[in-house]
C-alpha positions as CSV (number, residue, x, y, z in Angstrom):
1,M,0.0,0.0,0.0
2,I,1.1,3.6,-0.7
3,P,1.0,5.9,2.3
4,T,-0.9,9.2,1.9
5,D,-1.6,12.1,4.2
6,R,-5.2,12.6,2.9
7,P,-7.4,10.0,4.6
8,H,-10.9,9.5,3.1
9,L,-12.4,9.1,6.5
10,T,-12.5,11.3,9.6
11,F,-10.7,9.9,12.7
12,A,-9.4,10.8,16.1
13,A,-7.4,8.8,18.7
14,A,-6.1,9.2,22.3
15,S,-4.3,7.1,24.9
16,H,-3.9,7.8,28.6
17,P,-2.1,5.8,31.4
18,G,-5.1,6.3,33.7
19,E,-5.1,7.4,37.3
20,A,-3.7,4.3,38.9
21,R,-0.7,3.3,36.7
22,Q,2.6,5.1,35.9
23,N,3.3,3.2,32.6
24,N,1.0,3.1,29.6
25,E,1.1,-0.4,28.1
26,D,-1.5,0.4,25.5
27,R,-0.4,1.3,21.9
28,Y,-2.4,2.4,18.9
29,R,-1.8,3.6,15.4
30,V,-4.0,5.0,12.5
31,A,-2.7,5.6,9.0
32,S,-4.1,6.2,5.5
33,Y,-3.1,4.6,2.2
34,L,-3.9,4.1,-1.4
35,T,-3.9,0.5,-2.7
36,E,-1.4,-0.2,-5.4
37,R,-4.1,-1.8,-7.5
38,G,-6.8,0.6,-8.4
39,K,-5.5,3.3,-6.1
40,R,-8.4,2.7,-3.7
41,P,-8.3,4.7,-0.4
42,A,-7.7,2.7,2.7
43,L,-7.5,3.5,6.5
44,L,-5.8,1.1,8.9
45,A,-6.4,1.4,12.7
46,L,-5.1,-0.7,15.5
47,V,-5.3,-0.8,19.3
48,A,-3.1,-3.2,21.4
49,D,-3.1,-3.7,25.1
50,G,0.1,-5.1,26.6
51,I,0.2,-8.0,29.1
52,G,3.0,-8.7,31.5
53,G,3.8,-5.6,33.5
54,H,7.2,-4.2,34.5
55,Q,7.5,-2.6,31.0
56,A,7.1,-6.0,29.3
57,G,3.5,-5.2,28.4
58,E,4.4,-2.1,26.6
59,V,7.1,-3.9,24.7
60,A,4.6,-6.6,23.6
61,S,2.0,-4.1,22.5
62,Q,4.6,-2.1,20.5
63,I,5.7,-5.2,18.7
64,A,2.1,-6.0,17.9
65,V,1.5,-2.6,16.3
66,D,4.8,-2.5,14.5
67,E,4.7,-6.0,13.0
68,T,1.1,-5.9,12.0
69,F,1.5,-2.5,10.3
70,R,4.7,-3.7,8.6
71,R,3.0,-6.7,7.1
72,L,-0.1,-4.9,6.0
73,E,1.7,-2.0,4.5
74,A,3.6,-4.4,2.3
75,S,0.4,-6.0,1.1
76,D,-1.7,-4.9,-1.8
77,G,-5.1,-5.1,-0.1
78,S,-6.4,-7.6,-2.6
79,N,-7.3,-10.3,0.0
80,P,-7.8,-8.5,3.3
81,R,-8.8,-11.4,5.4
82,S,-5.9,-13.6,4.4
83,Q,-3.5,-10.7,4.8
84,L,-4.8,-9.9,8.2
85,Q,-4.5,-13.5,9.2
86,E,-0.8,-13.6,8.2
87,A,-0.1,-10.2,9.9
88,I,-1.6,-11.2,13.2
89,V,0.1,-14.6,13.3
90,A,3.4,-12.9,12.5
91,A,3.0,-10.4,15.2
92,G,2.3,-13.1,17.8
93,R,5.4,-15.0,16.7
94,A,7.5,-11.8,17.0
95,I,6.3,-11.3,20.6
96,S,7.1,-14.9,21.5
97,Q,10.6,-14.8,20.0
98,T,11.4,-11.6,21.8
99,A,10.1,-12.9,25.1
100,S,12.2,-16.1,24.7
101,S,15.4,-14.2,23.9
102,E,15.2,-11.7,26.8
103,P,14.5,-13.3,30.2
104,H,13.0,-10.1,31.8
105,L,10.3,-10.1,29.1
106,H,9.3,-13.7,29.7
107,G,5.5,-14.2,29.7
108,M,4.6,-11.0,27.9
109,G,1.8,-10.8,25.5
110,S,-0.8,-8.4,24.0
111,T,-4.3,-8.1,22.8
112,I,-5.1,-6.5,19.5
113,A,-8.1,-5.1,17.6
114,V,-7.8,-4.0,13.9
115,A,-10.1,-2.2,11.6
116,W,-9.1,-2.0,7.9
117,I,-11.4,0.1,5.8
118,I,-10.6,-0.2,2.1
119,D,-12.7,2.3,0.1
120,Q,-16.1,1.7,1.9
121,Q,-15.6,-1.9,3.0
122,L,-14.9,-2.8,6.6
123,F,-12.6,-5.7,7.5
124,T,-11.9,-6.5,11.2
125,T,-10.0,-8.9,13.4
126,H,-9.2,-9.1,17.1
127,V,-7.5,-11.2,19.7
128,G,-8.2,-10.7,23.4
129,D,-10.6,-8.2,25.0
130,S,-9.8,-5.0,23.1
131,R,-13.0,-4.2,21.4
132,L,-14.6,-3.0,18.2
133,Y,-17.9,-1.2,18.0
134,L,-20.1,0.0,15.1
135,L,-22.5,2.9,15.4
136,R,-25.1,2.8,12.7
137,D,-28.5,4.5,12.5
138,G,-28.0,5.8,16.1
139,Q,-27.5,2.2,17.5
140,L,-24.2,1.0,18.9
141,R,-23.2,-2.6,18.3
142,Q,-20.2,-4.5,19.8
143,I,-19.0,-6.2,16.7
144,S,-16.1,-8.1,18.4
145,L,-16.4,-10.8,21.0
146,D,-14.2,-10.8,24.1
147,H,-11.8,-13.8,24.5
148,T,-12.2,-14.0,28.2
149,W,-13.3,-16.5,30.8
150,V,-16.5,-14.5,31.7
151,Q,-17.5,-14.2,28.0
152,E,-17.2,-18.0,27.6
153,A,-19.4,-18.3,30.8
154,I,-22.0,-16.0,29.4
155,S,-22.0,-17.8,26.0
156,H,-22.7,-21.1,27.8
157,G,-25.3,-19.7,30.2
158,I,-23.2,-20.0,33.3
159,L,-23.2,-16.2,34.0
160,T,-25.5,-13.3,33.0
161,P,-23.9,-10.2,31.6
162,A,-24.7,-8.4,34.9
163,E,-23.0,-11.0,36.9
164,A,-19.9,-10.9,34.7
165,V,-19.2,-7.2,35.3
166,D,-17.4,-7.5,38.7
167,H,-16.5,-11.2,38.4
168,P,-12.9,-12.1,39.7
169,N,-12.2,-13.7,36.3
170,A,-13.3,-10.8,34.2
171,H,-9.8,-10.2,32.8
172,V,-8.7,-13.8,32.4
173,L,-7.9,-14.1,28.7
174,H,-8.4,-17.2,26.6
175,R,-6.5,-15.7,23.6
176,H,-3.7,-13.2,23.2
177,L,-0.6,-12.6,21.1
178,G,2.5,-14.3,22.3
179,G,3.0,-17.5,24.2
180,D,3.8,-21.0,22.9
181,R,1.0,-21.2,20.3
182,D,0.2,-19.1,17.2
183,A,-2.4,-16.5,17.8
184,E,-5.9,-17.3,16.5
185,P,-7.4,-14.0,15.0
186,D,-11.1,-13.8,15.3
187,F,-12.9,-12.7,12.1
188,R,-16.4,-12.7,13.5
189,L,-18.0,-9.3,12.8
190,R,-21.3,-9.5,14.8
191,L,-24.2,-7.4,13.6
192,A,-26.9,-9.1,15.7
193,P,-26.8,-10.8,19.2
194,L,-28.0,-14.2,18.0
195,E,-26.0,-14.3,14.8
196,S,-24.2,-17.5,14.0
197,D,-20.4,-17.6,13.8
198,E,-20.6,-18.4,10.1
199,R,-22.9,-15.5,9.4
200,A,-20.8,-13.2,11.5
201,E,-17.6,-14.1,9.5
202,A,-19.5,-13.6,6.3
203,N,-20.1,-10.0,7.3
204,Q,-16.4,-9.2,6.6
205,G,-16.2,-6.6,3.9
206,L,-19.3,-4.9,5.3
207,R,-20.1,-1.8,3.2
208,M,-20.0,1.3,5.3
209,R,-22.7,3.9,5.0
210,R,-22.8,7.7,5.4
211,G,-22.7,8.5,9.1
212,D,-21.4,5.1,10.2
213,Q,-18.7,5.2,13.0
214,V,-16.2,2.5,14.1
215,L,-14.7,2.6,17.6
216,L,-11.7,0.6,18.8
217,C,-10.7,0.6,22.5
218,S,-8.8,-1.1,25.2
219,D,-10.6,-2.5,28.3
220,G,-9.5,0.6,30.3
221,L,-12.5,2.3,28.6
222,T,-15.1,-0.4,28.7
223,D,-14.4,-1.2,32.4
224,M,-15.4,2.3,33.3
225,V,-17.8,3.5,30.6
226,S,-21.0,1.8,29.5
227,D,-22.0,1.0,26.0
228,T,-24.9,3.5,26.3
229,E,-22.5,6.3,27.3
230,I,-20.2,5.3,24.4
231,Q,-23.2,5.6,22.0
232,G,-24.1,9.0,23.4
233,A,-20.6,10.4,23.0
234,L,-20.4,9.2,19.4
235,T,-23.9,10.3,18.5
236,N,-23.6,13.8,19.8
237,N,-20.0,14.7,19.0
238,P,-17.5,14.6,16.1
239,P,-14.7,12.0,16.6
240,A,-12.2,14.3,18.3
241,E,-14.6,15.5,20.9
242,A,-16.1,12.0,21.4
243,V,-12.7,10.5,22.1
244,E,-11.8,13.3,24.5
245,Q,-15.1,13.0,26.3
246,L,-14.8,9.2,26.7
247,V,-11.2,9.3,28.0
248,A,-12.1,12.0,30.5
249,L,-15.2,10.0,31.7
250,A,-13.1,6.9,32.3
251,R,-10.5,8.9,34.2
252,A,-13.1,10.6,36.4
253,R,-14.4,7.2,37.5
254,G,-11.1,6.0,38.7
255,G,-9.1,5.2,35.5
256,F,-7.8,2.0,37.0
257,D,-6.2,0.9,33.8
258,N,-4.7,2.4,30.7
259,I,-7.3,4.0,28.4
260,T,-7.0,4.0,24.6
261,V,-9.8,5.0,22.1
262,V,-9.8,5.4,18.3
263,A,-12.9,6.7,16.6
264,I,-13.5,6.6,12.8
265,A,-16.4,8.3,11.0
266,V,-17.7,8.1,7.5
267,P,-18.7,11.6,6.5
268,G,-22.4,12.2,6.3
269,K,-24.6,14.5,4.1
270,R,-24.3,18.1,5.1
271,R,-27.6,19.4,6.5
272,R,-28.7,23.0,7.0
273,P,-29.2,23.7,10.7
274,H,-32.8,24.0,11.7
275,G,-32.2,27.5,13.2
276,C,-31.0,28.9,9.9
277,L,-33.9,27.4,8.1
278,G,-36.4,28.8,10.6
279,A,-34.8,32.3,10.4
280,T,-35.0,32.3,6.6
281,V,-38.7,31.3,6.7
282,R,-39.5,34.0,9.2
283,L,-37.7,36.7,7.2
284,S,-39.5,35.7,4.0
285,T,-42.9,35.8,5.7
286,A,-42.2,39.3,7.1
287,V,-41.1,40.6,3.7
288,V,-44.3,39.2,2.1
289,L,-46.5,40.8,4.7
290,L,-44.8,44.1,4.4
291,L,-45.3,44.2,0.6
292,A,-48.9,43.3,1.1
293,L,-49.5,46.2,3.5
294,V,-47.8,48.6,1.1
295,A,-50.0,47.4,-1.8
296,V,-53.2,47.8,0.3
297,G,-52.1,51.3,1.3
298,L,-51.5,52.4,-2.3
299,A,-54.8,51.0,-3.4
300,A,-56.6,52.9,-0.6
301,A,-54.9,56.1,-1.6
302,Y,-55.8,55.7,-5.2
303,G,-59.5,55.0,-4.3
304,L,-59.6,58.3,-2.2
305,G,-58.4,60.3,-5.1
306,Y,-54.9,60.9,-3.8
307,W,-52.1,59.6,-6.0
308,P,-48.7,60.6,-4.8
309,W,-47.2,60.5,-8.3
310,A,-49.9,62.7,-10.0
311,R,-48.8,66.2,-11.0
312,Q,-50.1,68.8,-8.6
313,P,-51.1,72.4,-9.8
314,E,-48.7,75.2,-9.0
315,V,-49.8,77.6,-6.2
316,G,-51.1,81.0,-7.6
317,A,-51.5,79.8,-11.2
318,T,-54.3,81.4,-13.1
319,A,-56.3,80.3,-16.1
320,G,-54.7,82.7,-18.6
321,S,-51.2,82.6,-17.4
322,A,-48.5,80.9,-19.3
323,A,-45.3,80.2,-17.5
324,T,-42.0,79.6,-19.3
325,P,-40.2,76.9,-17.4
326,A,-36.7,77.8,-16.2
327,A,-33.9,76.0,-17.9
328,P,-32.7,73.1,-15.9
329,A,-29.4,73.4,-14.1
330,S,-26.6,71.5,-15.8
331,S,-25.6,68.2,-14.3
332,A,-22.0,67.4,-14.0
333,V,-20.9,63.8,-13.8
334,G,-17.2,63.6,-14.5
335,P,-15.3,65.2,-17.4
336,E,-18.0,64.3,-20.0
337,A,-20.8,66.2,-18.3
338,T,-23.3,67.9,-20.7
339,H,-25.4,71.1,-20.4
340,A,-29.1,71.6,-21.1
341,V,-29.9,74.2,-23.8
342,P,-32.7,76.6,-22.7
343,A,-35.8,76.8,-24.9
344,P,-36.3,80.0,-27.1
345,A,-38.2,82.7,-25.3
346,D,-40.8,83.0,-28.1
347,A,-41.6,79.4,-28.2
348,A,-45.3,78.6,-27.6
349,Q,-45.9,77.1,-24.2
350,P,-48.7,74.6,-23.4
351,P,-51.5,76.0,-21.1
352,L,-51.7,75.0,-17.5
353,L,-54.8,73.3,-16.2
354,S,-57.1,75.4,-14.1
355,A,-57.0,75.0,-10.4
356,T,-60.8,74.9,-10.3
357,P,-63.1,72.3,-11.9
358,T,-64.9,75.0,-14.1
359,P,-64.5,74.7,-17.9
360,L,-61.3,76.0,-19.3
361,P,-61.5,79.6,-20.6
362,T,-60.4,80.6,-24.1
363,Q,-56.6,80.8,-24.3
364,T,-55.4,84.4,-24.6
365,P,-52.4,84.8,-26.9
366,V,-49.3,86.1,-25.4
367,G,-48.5,89.6,-26.8
């Protein structure tokens, strides 16, 4: 893939160590590309949460990010699922090899959640309990499935979701990157609670719609903030403000773990604000009413015999008088101004109308 600094989607991301830990073992990265074939725009986002402590966790999560990106950047995006599979397995092996070669890193591992949006198609994979969400039509869906002991217990009916919240085994992972076995990336993209695994995997390549949002996060967010609150933040804010709000909320509630959030949005149709539309309607209505009042007033004046533009008789004019109009003053507009020529004194002038309604007298010639 070809790196580009002009992403086709809007995104924002933030990571914070929280209020109880000094080190931040979370890592994330978001980057935009063009595919080599067809030059299709692509956005790649990843969140990894390190396991191991004593700086080992942050080493593992950094390897997860670096190796996954290195593999996918070298791909052409023609077979996203297969290429994601290879990248995640390679990242798990790199963590295992590093842990084996350096004794102080023994036992380290990492979760991972990946969203790869090629043009308008969404491809995801995850390992561990870092999550992926999809906000569509105002409804938030968790499209990943936690690889934890409590999630397995919920799936088998041993625990209810409410009972799992504060369970002692809430963070016991069944899958992660690193260890003696290759990682098993999960390609289920769940759009409905009772969806079968086969149907969920078939959702890969989901076509994104205008206004859709994808959120990736570590468990430092979901331990402190409910899905309803995540939905509200994404619905009411652009990505940057939503991310800031969610991190602040998790911190305010204790921030017992590292907190990492990535939000991606498909631009929606631009809508005119309701306030502007209402103001325009009100102004147009006022103008129409004003014009109507002016028309009514003019009609009334005309009916009463008063017409402002009719020529009024001059005061003191008599029936036999004939006035010679004065020559108009010259008008100067720039260097090409012209001057009016006065009429000859002996030119015959038209008679004025009488100021009274009596019949006009015989015109008297001017001597």
